[in-house]
N, C-alpha and C positions, 0 to 999 in steps of 0.2 A: 848408815849408806843407804839409802834406799836406790831407786834405778830411775827416777833420771837427774838426782840428783850425779849419779857415775855417767847417765850421760849427756849431761851438760856438760862436769869437766870436762869432756874430751873434746866435746862442740869445741868450745873456751880454750882448745889448749889447741887442737887443732887449726880453727878458725883465727888466731891471733900472736901466738908466738909464730916468731925467725926459727929457719934451720938450711943444718949445713945438708944441701944436695948431695953432696959424695957421700951421705948413709942417711940418711933422711929416711927408712922407714926405721930402724933402729934408734937415729932421734927421734923421733917424733913420736916409738914407745917407751922409751928411754922419759922423753918429756910428762909424756900426760899420765902417768903411774908415782914423777914424781910430786907430778897435780894435784892428783890421790893421795898421794901419801904413805904408798903403798912402795919398798922396795925391792929392788930390782935388779939383777946380778949385772959386776961394769962385763967388757972380755965383745967379743961375734958372736954371731947365733950358737956355732956350734959348741963354743966353751957355754952360753949360757944352759943351752940346753940341757946339759951333759950335767950341767950344776943345780937345775931345779930336777929333774927325771934322782936325784940324788935321794931328792926330799924330807930333805935337812934346812933346806935354806927360804929362813927368815916369813914362813908363814905359809911358799907356796909345797901347794900338791897336787899330787898329776887326781886327775877324772878324768871322762871319761867323754865321747863328744858329747852325751846325750845331756850328762848332766853339766855340761858348761855352759850351758847357751837356759836351763836352772839356776845355777848362782849369777852370774850377767842379767836376769833378770830381777834376782834381789837385790840389786846394788852392787854385787862381790866383782873385784877383777877379776876377771877371766880371762883366759889367753889360747889360741893352740899356735905352735909353733913349730918348725923346722932348721935343721940346717941351715939350709937361702932362704926361709920366707919366718912370718912373723901378723899374727892375727889380733887385733882387740878384740873379742868377744863382744857385739854390743848387748843391751837388752830389748825384749820386741818392745818396737814398737803400743802394741795398745797395753799394752802393763807398764810401759812408764810413761805412757799419754804424750809426750814429747819427739815428735818427727826427728829426723837429723838435718838438719838446716841443709836445701838441697844446694846452696850456694857451693860448700865442703864435701858433695858425693866425692865429686872428680878430683880430690884434693888428696879422700880419705879413705874410697874406695877399697882399692891396694892390705890396706892397714887397722880398720874398724870396719866389722863386719856383723852382722847374723849371723849366726851358725848354721842356719838356711842356704845362709850364700856362700859358705867356705863347699867347695865342689867339691867329689869325690876323688879329684885327684891329688885336692889340697890335704884333703884329711889325710890319705894314705900315709902321710910321710908325718906329720904332723903327732905328735903330744899336746893336751892339753890338759896345764895346772890353771889351777886360782888359787888367789889368798885369800887365807881360811884361817887367818888370824879372826879370835873373837867368834868366827863359826863350823861349826859340827858340823863331817864331811861323810857320810859316809859310804 
């Protein structure tokens, strides 16, 4: 998948699917990964974080904050996750040549963003992961 396809699937999911408001952030993340064809653990965020940290869940691998954006720019499913918060990392607009529809920014701004939009406070508690199936992670 290339960056514009990755971003297009994220945008389509956010703009066209219904979500249970009681579990909105996690529900939308699951739906995006389902639409990307990417396996994602079941459970609450703290459980998912522990599963991904184990390094043995269906192609997910830990990476640094710096590397997570590089993989998103390649169209690789990328996220930052903490026990109370999850963010899907978007590819750089210049690389993907596909800007997120302005009408969706308010809906998704806390759930999908570029790594540059993740605050220092957020990133201190986050671990970063990429779906490495088919990619070599250095």
